[in-house]
C-alpha positions in Angstrom: -27.6 -4.4 10.4 -25.6 -1.2 11.0 -28.5 1.3 11.4 -26.1 3.8 13.0 -24.3 4.3 9.7 -27.7 4.7 8.0 -28.6 7.6 10.3 -25.3 9.2 9.4 -26.3 9.4 5.7 -27.1 13.0 4.5 -30.9 12.5 4.2 -31.4 10.7 7.4 -29.0 12.9 9.3 -30.8 16.0 8.0 -34.1 14.5 9.2 -32.7 14.3 12.7 -31.2 17.8 12.6 -34.5 19.3 11.4 -36.4 17.5 14.1 -34.1 18.9 16.8 -34.2 22.4 15.2 -38.0 22.3 15.3 -37.9 21.1 18.9 -36.0 24.3 19.7 -38.4 26.5 17.7 -41.7 24.9 18.8 -40.9 23.0 22.0 -43.2 20.0 21.1 -42.8 18.3 17.8 -44.8 15.5 16.2 -42.7 13.0 14.3 -44.3 10.5 11.8 -42.4 7.5 10.4 -43.3 4.1 9.0 -43.6 1.3 11.6 -40.3 -0.4 10.8 -38.3 2.8 11.3 -39.9 4.0 14.6 -37.7 2.0 17.0 -34.3 3.0 15.4 -35.7 6.5 14.9 -36.3 6.9 18.7 -32.7 5.8 19.5 -31.3 8.1 16.8 -33.3 11.1 18.0 -32.1 10.5 21.5 -28.5 10.3 20.4 -28.8 13.5 18.2 -30.4 15.5 21.0 -27.7 14.4 23.4 -25.0 15.5 21.0 -26.5 19.0 21.1 -27.7 19.3 24.7 -25.2 17.0 26.4 -28.2 15.8 28.5 -29.7 12.4 28.0 -33.2 12.4 26.6 -35.9 10.6 28.6 -38.1 8.1 26.7 -41.7 7.5 27.7 -43.4 4.4 26.3 -47.0 5.2 26.7 -48.1 1.6 25.9 -46.3 0.3 29.0 -46.9 3.4 31.2 -50.7 3.2 30.9 -52.8 4.9 28.3 -54.9 6.6 30.9 -52.2 8.2 32.9 -52.1 12.0 32.9 -49.1 13.2 30.8 -48.1 16.1 33.1 -47.2 14.0 36.2 -45.8 11.3 34.0 -43.3 13.7 32.6 -42.7 15.3 36.0 -41.9 12.0 37.6 -39.0 11.6 35.1 -37.3 14.8 36.4 -34.9 14.9 39.4 -37.1 15.1 42.5 -40.2 15.0 40.3 -41.9 12.1 42.2 -42.7 14.5 45.1 -44.2 17.1 42.8 -48.0 17.5 42.7 -49.3 18.9 39.5 -52.7 20.5 39.7 -52.8 22.6 36.6 -51.0 23.2 33.3 -49.6 26.4 34.7 -48.0 24.5 37.7 -46.5 22.1 35.2 -44.9 24.8 33.2 -43.4 26.3 36.4 -41.4 23.1 37.2 -37.8 24.3 37.5 -35.5 23.4 34.5 -38.4 21.8 32.6 -37.2 23.3 29.3 -33.7 21.9 29.8 -35.0 18.4 29.3 -35.9 16.4 26.2 -38.5 13.7 26.2 -39.4 11.2 23.5 -42.9 9.9 23.8 -43.8 6.8 21.8 -46.2 3.9 21.9 -49.3 6.0 21.4 -52.5 4.5 20.1 -55.9 6.0 19.3 -57.0 6.0 22.9 -53.8 7.5 24.4 -53.6 10.0 21.6 -56.7 11.7 22.9 -55.2 12.3 26.3 -51.8 13.5 25.0 -53.3 15.7 22.3 -55.3 17.6 24.9 -52.3 17.9 27.1 -50.1 19.2 24.3 -52.7 21.7 23.2 -53.1 22.9 26.8 -49.4 23.5 27.5 -49.0 25.3 24.1 -52.0 27.5 24.8 -50.8 28.3 28.3 -47.2 29.0 27.1 -48.4 31.2 24.2 -45.5 32.9 22.5 -43.1 31.9 25.4 -42.0 28.6 23.7 -38.8 28.7 25.7 -40.7 27.6 28.9 -42.1 24.5 27.1 -40.6 21.0 27.7 -38.7 19.7 24.7 -40.9 16.8 23.5 -40.7 14.5 20.5 -44.0 12.7 20.0 -43.9 9.7 17.6 -47.4 9.8 16.1 -49.6 6.8 15.5 -50.5 6.4 11.8 -54.3 6.2 12.3 -54.8 9.8 13.4 -56.6 12.1 10.9 -54.4 14.8 9.5 -56.7 17.6 10.7 -56.3 16.4 14.3 -52.5 16.4 14.0 -52.5 19.9 12.5 -54.9 21.1 15.2 -52.3 20.0 17.9 -49.0 20.8 16.2 -49.8 23.1 13.3 -48.2 22.5 9.9 -44.7 23.6 11.0 -44.3 21.4 14.1 -45.0 18.1 12.4 -42.1 16.3 10.9 -42.8 13.5 8.5 -40.5 10.8 7.1 -41.4 11.0 3.4 -38.9 11.2 0.5 -36.2 11.7 3.1 -33.5 9.4 1.6 -32.3 9.4 -2.0 -29.9 7.3 -4.1 -26.8 9.0 -2.7 -27.9 8.2 0.9 -28.3 4.5 0.0 -25.0 4.4 -1.9 -23.1 6.0 1.0 -24.7 3.6 3.4 -23.9 0.6 1.3 -20.3 1.7 0.8 -19.9 2.2 4.5 -21.4 -1.1 5.6 -20.2 -3.3 2.7 -17.1 -1.5 1.4 -16.4 0.2 -1.9 -16.5 -1.8 -5.1 -14.6 -1.3 -8.4 -15.0 -4.6 -10.3 -17.6 -4.2 -13.0 -19.6 -7.2 -11.9 -19.7 -5.9 -8.3 -20.5 -2.4 -9.4 -23.4 -3.7 -11.5 -24.6 -5.8 -8.5 -24.3 -2.8 -6.1 -26.2 -0.5 -8.5 -28.9 -3.1 -8.9 -29.4 -3.6 -5.2 -29.6 0.1 -4.6 -32.1 0.5 -7.4 -34.3 -2.4 -6.2 -34.2 -1.4 -2.6 -35.0 2.3 -3.2 -35.6 4.0 0.1 -36.0 0.7 2.0 -32.8 0.2 4.1 -33.9 -3.2 5.3 -34.4 -4.5 1.8 -31.0 -3.1 0.7 -29.4 -4.9 3.7 -31.0 -8.1 2.5 -29.9 -7.7 -1.1 -26.3 -6.8 -0.1 -26.1 -10.1 1.8 -26.4 -12.0 -1.5 -23.3 -12.9 -3.7 -22.7 -10.2 -6.4 -23.8 -12.7 -9.1 -27.1 -13.2 -7.4 -27.6 -9.4 -6.9 -27.6 -8.8 -10.6 -31.0 -10.4 -10.9 -32.3 -11.4 -7.5 -35.9 -12.2 -8.6 -35.7 -15.9 -7.4 -34.1 -14.9 -4.1 -36.8 -12.3 -3.4 -39.6 -14.7 -4.5 -38.5 -17.1 -1.8 -38.6 -14.5 1.0 -41.3 -12.0 -0.1 -44.2 -13.8 1.6 -42.4 -14.1 4.9 -41.1 -10.6 4.7 -44.4 -8.9 3.9 -46.7 -11.2 5.9 -49.9 -9.1 6.5 -48.4 -5.7 5.5 -50.2 -3.6 3.1 -48.8 -1.5 0.3 -48.9 1.8 2.3 -46.5 4.4 3.6 -47.4 3.3 7.1 -46.0 -0.2 6.5 -42.9 1.2 4.8 -43.8 -0.2 1.4 -44.6 3.0 -0.5 -42.5 6.2 -0.4 -41.2 9.0 -2.6 -38.0 8.2 -4.4 -36.4 10.5 -7.0 -39.5 12.7 -7.2 -41.8 9.8 -7.9 -44.1 7.6 -5.8 -42.5 4.2 -5.6 -43.9 0.8 -4.7 -41.5 -1.4 -2.8 -39.8 -4.1 -4.9 -41.0 -6.9 -2.6 -44.6 -5.9 -3.4 -43.8 -6.2 -7.1 -42.4 -9.7 -6.5 -45.4 -10.8 -4.5 -47.7 -9.5 -7.3 -45.5 -11.2 -9.9 -45.0 -7.9 -11.7 -41.8 -9.0 -13.4 -42.1 -6.3 -16.1 -41.7 -3.4 -13.6 -39.0 -5.4 -11.8 -37.0 -5.8 -15.1 -37.3 -2.0 -15.7 -35.6 -1.4 -12.4 -32.8 -3.9 -13.3 -32.4 -2.1 -16.6 -32.3 1.3 -15.0 -29.5 0.1 -12.6 -27.5 -1.5 -15.4 -27.5 1.6 -17.6 -25.6 3.4 -14.9 -22.7 0.9 -15.1 -22.9 -0.8 -18.5 -23.4 2.3 -20.7 -20.1 3.9 -19.4 -18.4 0.5 -20.1 -19.7 0.7 -23.7 -18.5 4.2 -24.0 -15.1 3.2 -22.7 -15.0 0.5 -25.4 -15.9 2.9 -28.2 -13.3 5.4 -26.9 -10.7 2.6 -26.8 -11.3 1.6 -30.4 -11.1 5.2 -31.5 -7.8 5.8 -29.7 -6.3 2.7 -31.3 -7.2 4.0 -34.8 -7.2 7.7 -34.3 -4.6 8.3 -36.9 -6.7 6.8 -39.7 -9.9 8.2 -38.5 -8.4 11.7 -38.6 -7.7 11.2 -42.3 -11.3 10.5 -43.2 -13.2 13.2 -41.3 -15.5 14.9 -42.1 -17.3 11.6 -42.8 -20.9 11.5 -44.0 -22.8 8.4 -43.0 -24.1 6.9 -46.3 -27.0 5.4 -44.5 -28.2 8.8 -43.3 -26.6 11.3 -45.7 -26.4 14.8 -44.6 -27.7 14.2 -41.0 -24.9 12.3 -39.3 -21.6 14.0 -40.4 -18.7 13.2 -38.2 -16.1 16.0 -37.9 -13.8 14.4 -35.3 -12.6 10.9 -34.5 -14.5 11.0 -31.2 -17.7 11.7 -33.0 -18.0 8.1 -34.4 -20.7 5.9 -32.9 -19.5 2.4 -31.9 -21.6 0.7 -34.7 -20.1 3.1 -37.3 -16.6 2.1 -36.4 -17.0 -1.3 -37.9 -18.1 0.3 -41.2 -15.3 2.9 -41.4 -12.4 0.8 -40.1 -13.3 -2.4 -42.0 -10.2 -4.6 -42.6 -8.1 -2.4 -40.2 -9.9 -4.0 -37.3 -8.4 -7.2 -35.7 -10.7 -10.1 -35.2 -10.8 -9.4 -31.5 -11.8 -5.8 -32.2 -14.5 -6.9 -34.6 -15.9 -9.3 -32.0 -15.9 -6.6 -29.3 -17.6 -4.0 -31.5 -20.3 -6.5 -32.8 -21.1 -7.7 -29.3 -21.1 -4.3 -27.8 -23.2 -2.6 -30.4 -25.5 -5.3 -31.6 -26.0 -7.4 -28.5 -25.5 -5.4 -25.3 -26.3 -1.9 -26.4 -29.3 -3.1 -28.5 -30.8 -4.7 -25.4 -30.3 -1.6 -23.3 -31.7 0.6 -26.1 -34.9 -1.4 -25.9 -35.0 -1.2 -22.1 -34.2 -4.8 -21.7 -31.7 -5.8 -18.9 -28.8 -8.0 -19.8 -28.0 -11.2 -18.0 -24.9 -12.1 -16.1 -23.5 -14.3 -18.9 -23.8 -11.4 -21.4 -22.1 -9.0 -19.0 -19.3 -11.4 -18.3 -18.7 -12.0 -22.1 -18.6 -8.2 -22.7 -15.9 -7.8 -20.0 -13.9 -10.8 -21.4 -14.0 -9.3 -24.9 -13.0 -5.9 -23.6 -10.0 -7.4 -21.7 -8.8 -8.9 -24.9 -8.2 -5.5 -26.4 -5.2 -3.5 -25.1 -6.1 0.0 -24.2 -3.7 2.6 -25.6 -2.6 5.3 -23.2 -4.2 8.7 -23.9 -1.0 10.4 -22.9 2.0 8.0 -23.2 4.5 8.2 -20.3 2.4 10.5 -18.1 3.6 8.8 -15.0 7.2 8.2 -16.1 10.2 9.9 -14.5 12.0 12.3 -16.8 15.5 10.9 -16.0 17.1 11.7 -19.3 16.3 8.3 -20.9 16.0 8.0 -24.6 14.6 5.5 -27.1 17.0 4.2 -29.7 15.7 2.4 -32.8 18.3 0.5 -34.8 17.3 0.5 -38.5 18.7 -1.6 -41.3 18.0 -4.6 -43.4 18.8 -8.2 -42.2 22.6 -8.9 -41.8 23.4 -5.2 -41.8 25.2 -5.6 -38.5 22.7 -4.1 -36.1 23.0 -6.7 -33.3 26.8 -6.6 -33.6 26.8 -2.8 -33.2 24.4 -3.0 -30.3 26.6 -5.6 -28.4 29.6 -3.3 -28.7 27.9 0.1 -28.0 24.9 -0.5 -25.7 24.3 -2.0 -22.2 23.0 -5.5 -22.5 20.0 -4.9 -20.3 18.9 -1.9 -22.5 18.6 -3.9 -25.8 15.4 -5.6 -26.9 15.9 -7.8 -29.9 13.0 -8.8 -32.1 14.9 -11.9 -33.1 15.3 -12.9 -29.4 11.6 -12.2 -28.7 10.6 -14.3 -31.7 12.7 -17.3 -30.5 11.6 -17.0 -26.9 8.2 -18.6 -27.3 6.2 -20.6 -29.9 3.5 -18.0 -29.5 5.7 -15.6 -31.5 6.8 -18.1 -34.2 5.3 -18.8 -37.6 3.7 -16.9 -40.4 1.6 -13.8 -39.5 3.1 -13.4 -36.0 5.0 -10.1 -36.7 2.3 -8.1 -35.0 2.6 -10.1 -31.8 6.4 -9.9 -31.9 6.5 -6.2 -32.3 3.8 -5.7 -29.6 6.0 -7.6 -27.2 9.1 -5.6 -28.2 7.3 -2.3 -27.6 5.9 -3.5 -24.3 9.4 -4.4 -23.1 10.8 -1.1 -24.4 8.1 0.8 -22.6 8.8 -1.0 -19.3 12.5 0.0 -19.5 11.7 3.6 -20.3 9.1 3.8 -17.6 11.8 2.8 -15.1 14.0 5.6 -16.2 16.4 3.4 -18.3 17.3 3.8 -22.0 15.7 1.3 -24.4 17.4 0.1 -27.7 15.2 -1.8 -30.1 17.1 -4.1 -32.4 14.8 -4.7 -35.4 14.8 -3.8 -39.1 12.2 -1.0 -38.8 12.0 -0.8 -42.6 8.3 -0.1 -42.6 7.3 3.5 -41.9 4.2 2.3 -40.0 6.4 0.1 -37.7 8.5 3.1 -36.8 5.4 5.3 -36.3 3.8 2.7 -33.9 7.0 2.5 -31.9 7.3 6.3 -31.6 3.7 6.3 -30.2 4.7 4.4 -27.0 6.8 7.3 -25.6 5.9 10.9 -24.5 6.6 14.0 -26.5 9.3 15.2 -24.2 11.5 12.1 -24.8 14.2 12.1 -27.5 14.4 9.4 -30.1 17.5 8.3 -32.0 17.5 6.5 -35.3 20.8 4.5 -35.6 20.9 3.7 -39.3 23.3 0.8 -40.0 24.2 -0.4 -43.5 26.9 -2.2 -45.4 27.4 -3.6 -48.9 25.0 -6.2 -50.1 27.9 -8.7 -50.8 28.8 -8.5 -47.1 25.2 -9.1 -46.0 25.0 -12.2 -48.2 28.3 -13.5 -47.0 27.4 -13.1 -43.3 23.6 -13.8 -43.5 24.1 -16.8 -41.1 20.7 -18.3 -40.1 19.0 -16.3 -42.9 20.3 -18.8 -45.5 17.4 -21.0 -44.4 15.0 -18.4 -45.9 17.1 -18.1 -49.1 19.6 -15.5 -50.3 16.8 -13.7 -52.2 15.3 -12.7 -48.9 18.4 -10.7 -47.9 18.5 -9.1 -51.3 14.8 -8.1 -51.2 15.2 -6.6 -47.7 18.3 -4.7 -48.8 16.3 -3.2 -51.7 13.5 -2.3 -49.4 15.9 -0.5 -47.1 17.3 1.6 -50.0 13.8 2.7 -51.0 12.9 3.7 -47.5 16.3 5.4 -46.7 15.3 8.9 -47.5 12.4 8.9 -45.1 14.5 7.2 -42.5 17.3 9.7 -42.7 14.8 12.6 -42.5 13.6 11.2 -39.2 10.1 10.6 -40.7 9.5 14.3 -40.1 9.3 13.8 -36.3 11.1 16.7 -34.6 12.0 14.4 -31.6 14.2 12.2 -33.9 17.9 12.6 -34.4 19.6 10.4 -37.0 23.0 8.7 -36.8 24.2 6.9 -39.9 26.8 4.2 -39.6 28.4 2.3 -42.5 30.1 -0.9 -41.4 
């Protein structure tokens, strides 16, 4: 267990710095900490004092030195040449040369030895008066069974330093990241957040939880049940035993105590609190993704007044829509995958979290799988592309108009993406109802070319205005677009229709007529200022 990294966290490090500062202000400082932290605290205090003084601190274990030994000669014996020094009074003790240049850490006190040391501390402080600079620099780790009034009588309120509410969530996150590395996978992020929430201010419990696989960390109830008895043994739910502390401005009972008491309800609330920190942002990302995919349509229906709550939930912007409302307003425009994602997100996962119920691993994994099935549109297309003078060219014309022939003569082969070639490249693109998949692949390939700095020429009919619009969306506003509009007489198209005879001559005629009806919009560049139009008659 890397406790060195723990003491470098902001809260723990500040505790050490404050203790050293108080040592400089008051000379002798009483330090209180739970039993489990005392040994690493002694080491860390010595290290921090050395960093500042460049002189090694002397540790005095009273339990092994003898409870009845007088503190003054015990300290003097630790100084260079101190074994020959005879101390007959407190005044003589304070006159030892270079006494104030040394730091001592006294530990191992019990009720009996406390009486001797408390008298000694009160005596030297009384003798020194306001001249605290002549006092030895002593940290005294205090036993927990000393009445508060006795501690205040010896140190005063200011010279006691107590470990209570010292570390917070940020401290534990930093320590976990330092000892176990950063995480970015949603499962691992949920596991990390859960372990930190369950551990609270207990570094030993956090270390135990982080040793489990991420899947087990998401709900480690069974793992903690198996070790709670051995871990707790005869400990009581007290600050002294490190099982109660302040955490985020509240008194917090250690999670292992909850497990031992079979308090599964409170345990689940802690799971839920951790999951909301990771899963709610995922749900918001899903909602935002659906909105971006359908922003054009949503922009046409705002302001929208929710008929279920008329007058109280008016949406004035596409980003105002709640995830559950998207299913209602988008309706048949949603793909089946989008519907599945929205329904599961809004009515399964979010509903559980809204009722303060944690979700299990299976539900989280399904949410992530459904999310991965939906391509996320870029908020700003081409934001990381080089502006190398590349352009997007869209060939436009009905089947058999001569688009592919023109492309073969006027374009570099590697720049041309043909919808016909994409369709024939895999069975996944063949059959009725596959046009959407074909064009998605065509646009993906075109975007890859443009991102590399090359031109892209899309060889497809582009007769539908929505097809042209969706293609224009893949590129940034600074990139020029060219419509190359190719046409020739219907008779020539029928004569040279080639493979299209398999779908009947009427198909070629129908597509020719559709091109004629769309031609005005096409020649206007669809009103997009980025578009220049070149008309070619073959």
